N, C-alpha and C positions, 0 to 999 in steps of 0.2 A: 503495499501498499505506499503510493507517495505523496508526498505534501508539500503544496506550493503559495506560498505567501502573494496575494493581492493585494494591492492597497488602492483603496478609493477614496477621492478627494470630496469634498464638500466646503460648504464657505467658512466655516472656521475651524477644521481642523480633520485630520488623515486619520481613517479607519484601516485596520490593517487584519485582513479575513484570513482564515486559514481553511484551505478546500481539500480536502483529502480525495482521492481518485482511486477507487475499487478496482483492482487488476480485475479483469473480466476476458472469456475468450470472446474472441473476434466473430464467431460463429454465431447464430443465433436458432440456426437448424439444430435441431438432436440427430438429425439423418447425416449432418456434417462432422460430427463430436470423434468420428473414429475410424476412417477409411480404414486404418489397417488391420482393422477387424472385421471388414468388411467381407461377408462369403458370396463372392457372385454367382455361385449356384444355387444355394439357399435361396436367394433373392428371387429368382427364375421360377424356383419353386411354390415359393411363397403368390408371385405374381399368376402362375399356373392355376394356384388352388382357390383365389377370390373370382376366378371368372367359373373355374366348374361350379364353386359353391351355389354360384348364382345360377347355374344349369338346374343340378339338383333340385334347388328348392322349387325352381317351375315346375321339374318332374313329379315333387308330392305336391305341388296345389292340383296339377292335373291330374294325378292318380285318385283325388277325393271327390271328382268330379264324375256325375253317372256314367257319362256318358265319354267321359276324360277329354270334352272341350272345356271354353271357358270364355265371353267375352272379353276382347281385349280393353273393355271400359272398367270391368271387376280385377283387372290383375293391375292396375294402376292403386290400389289400394295396397298392394306390398312393396312397393316402391322402398320403403325404409329397410323392408326384410330381403329384398335383392338389392337393397345399395345402390340404384343404381338415380341416379340425382335428376333432377329436371335442366336444361330442357332436353335433356335424352330422355329418344321416345321406350318404350317396351318393346315395341313393335321391330324396331328397328334394328334393335339388341338381336332378337330371336332372329331377324331374315339374316344375321351372319352366321347364322347354323340349322340351314334348310336339309341338313339331314338329319337332322332329330325336331323338329318342331315345323310345324305349317300351317298358314295363313289362311284365313277363310273369307269371304262377304256373304251372308245372304241377300233375301232375294231385299230385305230391307235396309242395304247398305251396310247392317252393322257388320261390324270386323271381331273374328272369333280365332282362338289358337286350339291346337291341338299337336298331339306328337306323331311325329310320321311313323311309319310300318317299322322301322328301324328303333327309333324310339320306345316304341311300344314294346317289342322285343328285349330289348336292353333292360326296361322297366323289371319286365319278368324274370329276368334273367339274375338281376340284382335282391329280388324276393328270396330267389330260391338259394343263392349264396348267404342272403342275413340267417334263414332257417335254420342250414348248414354249422354256422356259424354262434347261433343262438348258445350254446354250454360252454363254450369259450367265453364268449361274454358275463354268460352268468359269471364265472370265476373270476372273470374280473370285476366283475359288481362288489362280487363278496370280499374279494381281497380289499379293495377299495374300504370298505366295512370293519375290515380286520384291521389296519389299517387306523379307522378315526379313533379320535380321543375317547367318544361314548358308544364305540360299537352302532351307530346311526348316522342315516345324513340325511338332509332333508330332498324330496323326491324330486323338487326342482333343480335344485343343485345340478343333481347327477345327471340328467336331460338334458343341461348343456356339452355331454360329453356325447351326446348320443350316438352321432354322426361318427365320431371322432372314435368309438369304442365298437361301430359295428352295429351297434343296438337297433330294435327295429321300428320303426314307425310309430305302431301301438307301445311302444316302451310303458307310459305313465298309466293307460287304463286298462292293459290286459298281458303282457309280458310281466311285469314285476310280481303277477300271481303263480306263475307257473313253476316257481321255484320256491315254494313254503317249505319245502327242508335246508335251503340256506338262508332265505332272509322274509322278512313281511311288511307290508305298510301297517303303519300306527297313526295313531294322530299325537299332536303336541299336545304335550300335559298343561299348557295356558288355554283358558278357557276362551280366551277373545283370538287366539292366533289357530289359525282356518288351513295351514300348510301341513301337510303327508309325510311324513319321514318314512325311511326305508331301515331298518332294523336288521343284524344280522341273528341269526336264530341257532347257529350251532359253528363252532368253532374248527377250522379245521387244520391241523398243523403242520399236514405236508405241503397246504398253499401259502402256510405264514412263512415262505423261502423267497428270497428274493432275487429278480431275472439275472443280476451278476455272480448271486453264488449258482447257481443252475450253471450259468457258463466256463465258470471259472472252477468250481468241484463238482460240477456236474451231480448237485444235490436235487433231488427230485423222489413226490412222496413218499417223505418224512414222515410217516406216524405218529413218531414221539418226536417229534423236533420242538425245537423250545428256542424262539428268537431270542436273543440278547447282542451282545459285542461282537463288531466285523471289525476284522482288518485288512479287507478288501479294498486294494485301489478302484477307482473310477478308470477306463480308456478314458483318452486326451486326444481330441485331434483341431492343430490349428491352421490358421490360414499361412501357405505358405509364405508371403512375402511379412510375416509378424515375427520380426527379430528379436524382440525383447523379450520372447519365450526363456531365452539362456540367461537374462541378466537376471529373471526370476526363479532360474530352475532348481534353488534352492528351497525358495517358500512353497514350491509347486511341489517339491518330494516331501517336505517335511507336511503338508497336507494331505498326500497321498499316504501316509507311513501312520498317521493318528487314527486311531481307533474312532467307532462309531457305531452309537446304537441303532439296531436294524429297525428300519420304518414299523416293522409289524408290533416292537418291545412298547413297552408302556414309558413313554417320555413326559411322565407327570414332574418326576422329577429334576428335569432338566432344565439349568437356568439360562432366561434368554437371553440371545446376547454372547453367550458364551462358544468356543472355537466347536465346544461338544454339538450346544445346540445347533448350530449353522451347518455342522455338516453331516446330521441326522437330516436335517432340511433337503441337504439336496440330494441326499439319497432317498428321501420321500416323494421328493421332484423326476430323480432319474428313471423309479420306480412305476411313477404315474405314467409319464412320458412312453415305458416300456409297455403298458397295455393298450397304447392308440397304433391304430393302423398303421398312419404314416407318422407315428414317429413325431408326431407336435401335435402344441396344445394355441389355442388364444391364450395370450397372459391374464387377461381378465378371469377368465374360468379356471384358474390357477390361485388366482389371491381371495376368491371364493371361499376356498377350502384352508385359507390362513390358521383360524383356530380350530377345527375338525383336524386337522394333520399337524398341530403344531408346529406351526410355520413362524418364522420373522415377519413383521409390520415391513420390511423394509425387501418385500420379495424381490423386486426390482432386481435390485442393489447386487442380490446373492447372484441372480442369474448372471449379470453384466461382470461380475467380479470371476465367474467359475467359465468363462465362456472357452474353456478349451473343455467342457465337458458339454457344455449348452451354446444355442448361438441364436439371438434376437432378431429377428426381421421388423426391421421400422419400419414396413413398408406401410403407408395410409392411418389409418386411428387406432385401429388394433391390431398389435403387436402379436408377434407368433415365437413359441420357442420350439424351437428344436431339440433333437439330441442327437449331436454330433455323430458317434460312434456309429447309426445309422445308417449313414448317408455316405457314398459313394459318389460325388459329385453331383448329380442331377439327380441320381436314382437309390432307391430305397436297395439295401444290401440285400434285404429278404422282403418278398413280396407275397402278403396274403392275397387268397382269393379276389377279395372286395377291392384290394388296390389294382389287382390287375384289370379288373372291371373298371376301375373308374379311370385307369389308364385308355381303356377303348373308348370312353364318352370322350378324353380330353382328344383323342386322336379326330375326333369329328365336329368338332368346337371349332367355329369360325373357317370353316371349308365350303365354300362356296360354289366350284365349279363350273362347269359353262349354264348359262342362262337358260332357262327351259321355256317352253313356250306354256304361255297361261291358257292353263284349259276352262272352259266355260262348265256351265253344272250340266251339259248335256254328256260335253266331254267328259266327266266324271262318269255319268251312269251308265257308259257305255265301255268303260274301261274293264279290260276282262282282268280276271283274277291271277295270272303272270306277270302283269303290267305293275303288280301292287307286292310280288313276293320281295322282299329283302335279297339282293343279293349279295355273294359274299365279298367279292370283289367292293363293295361299296365301304366295306372294314380296311381294306388293304389300299391307306392311303401314304401319301411319300409326308416323312414329316417334318421335309422343307416346305411343304404346300401348309403346316399348318405354327410356324412360327408368325406370332402374332402382338399388337401392340395391345391394350387397353384400349386407344382411340379406335383402332381398327373397328374393335367389336360395338366401341359406344355410338361414334359417328355415322348419320347418314349419309348411303349412298343411292338413295331413289329420291325421287320428285314425287313422284306419286305411287299408289297401294293398290301396285296391280298383285290381284289374288285370288286363290282358288275361290270359288263360291260353295257353298255349304249350304243345306236347308236349315232353315227357321227354326230357333229352337228359344226355348224361354228365358230371359235373360236374368237368371239365378246362381248364386254363391255361395256355396257352403262356406261358414266362419272357419278360418283356418289360420291356426299360430302354432307355430316351429318354437319352441324353446331354444333351438341352438341358435335361431336368427333374430328372435324375440330380443335379446337381451341388449338392453340399451347401451351398459355400464361402458365406460371405456377407460383407458389409462390415463391420465392427465399426465400430457405432455412437461407439466413442470416438475412434476413427481417423475419421469425419464430421465429428465435435462440434470436432475440432485444425484439420483443412481449413479448415471455416467461419472457427477465429478468425485462423489463418495468411490465408485470402484477405481478409479485409476488412483485416489490417495489411498489407499490402503494396501 
């Protein structure tokens, strides 16, 4: 902090004023603060996820409609969930993916949206994959309950992880009741609280084993396992251009050798702010990210569980400090955290069937192909079934054709609404809200800025 003296003279005397200058970073954006720590590949993954999440949300809206079509006017109410701000048109966004969506005008000129045959087949395929995945998803939900302080979690908080963990669409209404031997839905103890909780029914010792223990020690299905202190190091991966890793090698080595309490052990006795407390929090976040399909989560969703999983208030600071284990992408208003070890460049090291399905959807997003002749209502009525069948070659698209910017997907390239025609349908829409996309809480930029500063000096 520097001082300088300014002399101010009036008609009678001179006043000396001491002005203090606070040394500040020249950057006013969080995104510019740590270029050396930027991982370009994971930023690309984040951008792809942003677009794909919009497509998947639209799939779920259409699935709820009786005929899987909806008036474009009704889709406008989901702008916030889709995160498509005005003046961008939802219809223009949909036109960028003609392999997945079709637009129609009825005889009154009302514009409708529906899925193509390819889109419908993909939705059916996803349902089958989720059905096959539900036992594993139930294990992960149970493990979350086992890690929690009171062995129960609010149902709406778990719902934020629905797509990240491959939980079915009816997670809150039906799915949670399918595994009564693992967990049950309970009402809150406060009379005025209408929220519901998911509570652990029985403790499974063989599941109280972290993913790191399984990989390093090969530990699994331990019927008499008791969680306690761990001495296992976390896999680390740093950006190739980050040279300070050699400077901090001693501190990193000390952190890796330090013992820590298992995420499944009782953490009530740990002192907040201690090194043991922080390292256990790292283990908890590592475990939670390991449960997800793509080994990534929105940071807001992690912060919702600070009390339940006994994690620090400055959770973002901890994520940024241990950027060899985690990577925080600052794209957009809602930041994402990745598990570094799970990625090799742009790709996940291990891909489950749901990830492979999502990649299939990504290959069809934004692909325009050749412009087709706009069919009239009579043309559609006369089309043979063979013209509507999905051709395998439609799914074999060169990746070079799929590279795109967000701008390309949002901007309009049409001057008029040339669309197919669909018979009239009453303009109705079923009320629809998804917990994954409706959450409005966002990480404050000021909080993140402070976290960067704290992480750099600690």
